[in-house]
C-alpha positions in Angstrom: -78.2 -1.0 140.9 -76.1 -3.0 138.4 -73.3 -0.4 138.7 -73.1 -0.9 142.5 -73.1 -4.7 142.0 -70.3 -4.5 139.4 -68.3 -2.3 141.7 -68.6 -5.0 144.4 -67.6 -7.7 141.9 -64.5 -5.8 140.9 -63.7 -5.0 144.5 -64.0 -8.8 145.3 -61.6 -9.6 142.5 -59.1 -7.0 143.6 -59.3 -8.2 147.2 -58.8 -11.8 146.1 -55.4 -10.8 144.5 -54.5 -8.8 147.6 -55.3 -12.0 149.6 -52.3 -13.7 148.0 -50.1 -11.4 150.0 -52.4 -10.9 153.0 -53.3 -14.4 154.1 -56.1 -13.1 156.4 -58.1 -12.4 153.2 -59.6 -15.7 151.7 -58.5 -15.1 148.1 -60.3 -18.0 146.4 -63.5 -17.4 148.4 -63.5 -13.7 147.4 -63.1 -14.7 143.7 -66.1 -17.1 144.0 -68.1 -14.3 145.7 -67.6 -12.2 142.6 -68.6 -15.0 140.3 -71.7 -15.9 142.3 -72.7 -12.3 142.7 -72.6 -11.8 139.0 -74.4 -15.1 138.2 -77.3 -14.7 140.6 -77.8 -10.9 140.7 -76.4 -9.3 137.6 -76.7 -11.8 134.7 -80.1 -12.1 133.0 -82.1 -15.0 134.4 -81.3 -18.2 132.6 -78.2 -16.7 130.9 -75.7 -16.9 133.7 -72.3 -18.4 133.5 -72.0 -21.8 131.6 -71.4 -25.1 133.3 -67.9 -25.3 131.7 -67.0 -22.1 133.5 -68.0 -23.5 136.9 -66.1 -26.8 136.3 -63.0 -24.9 135.2 -63.2 -22.6 138.2 -63.5 -25.7 140.5 -60.3 -27.2 139.0 -58.4 -23.9 139.2 -59.6 -23.3 142.8 -58.1 -26.7 143.8 -54.9 -25.6 142.1 -54.9 -22.3 144.0 -55.2 -24.2 147.3 -52.5 -26.6 146.3 -50.1 -23.9 145.0 -48.7 -23.0 148.4 -48.2 -26.5 149.5 -46.7 -28.0 146.4 -44.4 -25.2 145.5 -43.1 -25.0 149.1 -42.4 -28.8 149.1 -40.7 -28.5 145.7 -38.3 -25.7 146.6 -37.4 -27.2 150.0 -36.3 -30.3 148.3 -34.6 -28.4 145.5 -32.6 -26.5 148.1 -31.4 -29.7 149.8 -34.2 -30.4 152.3 -35.3 -33.9 153.2 -38.7 -35.4 152.8 -39.3 -34.6 156.5 -38.4 -30.9 155.8 -40.9 -30.8 152.9 -43.6 -32.0 155.3 -42.4 -29.5 157.9 -42.8 -26.7 155.4 -46.4 -27.8 154.7 -47.2 -27.9 158.4 -45.5 -24.6 158.8 -47.7 -23.0 156.2 -50.9 -24.3 157.8 -49.8 -23.4 161.4 -48.4 -20.0 160.2 -51.8 -19.0 158.7 -53.6 -19.5 162.0 -51.0 -18.8 164.6 -49.2 -15.8 163.3 -51.1 -14.1 160.5 -50.1 -12.5 158.1 -46.4 -13.3 158.3 -46.7 -16.8 159.7 -46.8 -18.3 156.2 -43.2 -17.1 155.7 -41.8 -17.5 159.2 -43.2 -20.9 160.3 -42.2 -23.0 157.3 -38.6 -21.5 157.5 -38.3 -22.2 161.2 -39.7 -25.7 161.1 -37.6 -26.7 158.1 -34.4 -25.4 159.8 -35.3 -27.3 163.0 -36.1 -30.5 161.2 -32.8 -30.4 159.3 -30.8 -29.5 162.4 -32.4 -31.8 165.0 -33.8 -34.7 163.0 -31.6 -34.9 159.9 -28.5 -33.8 161.8 -27.4 -31.4 159.0 -25.1 -28.5 159.4 -26.5 -25.1 160.2 -25.6 -24.0 156.6 -27.5 -26.8 155.0 -30.4 -26.3 157.3 -30.7 -22.6 156.6 -30.3 -23.3 152.8 -33.3 -25.7 153.0 -35.2 -23.2 155.1 -34.4 -20.6 152.4 -36.1 -23.0 149.9 -39.3 -22.6 151.9 -39.1 -18.8 151.4 -38.5 -19.2 147.7 -41.4 -21.6 147.6 -43.7 -19.0 149.1 -42.7 -16.4 146.6 -43.0 -19.0 143.8 -46.5 -19.9 144.9 -47.4 -16.2 145.0 -46.5 -15.9 141.4 -48.4 -19.0 140.5 -51.5 -17.8 142.4 -51.4 -14.4 140.7 -51.3 -16.0 137.3 -54.1 -18.5 138.2 -56.3 -15.8 139.6 -55.8 -13.4 136.7 -56.6 -16.3 134.3 -59.8 -17.0 136.3 -60.8 -13.3 136.2 -60.1 -13.1 132.4 -62.1 -16.4 131.9 -65.0 -14.8 133.9 -65.1 -11.8 131.6 -64.9 -13.9 128.5 -67.6 -16.3 129.8 -70.1 -13.6 130.9 
């Protein structure tokens, strides 16, 4: 029975990494599913994962959720976008996840940033597209950050178990 449970844990970890690129998969929840499955069904009673592991996972999970938002805001500003464009990028990520999965996370921030720069900030089309491009770079940057964080979480899990 343990073998089947371990296969499920590994599958949850693999799916969590796939969730970075397929936003319909809840990456962090899948990771936690693997941790909890191990803790409650595989580990010897009373010998599960230590409290320091759970606290560390909580902090890293918050970072995972913030990675998309913060890197997108950073790169929009870096590519010449305004404060309003940074906020539009965040709104675009949130709307894109729900309205147009799985590609909405790429398209919506770009479109909203370009519109804000053109219509509200009165920037040239070239500057608006450059700021929108920053939102695309931000998404790719956040994907890299999320892969690194999730791999670190998985490695920590195997060390802590």
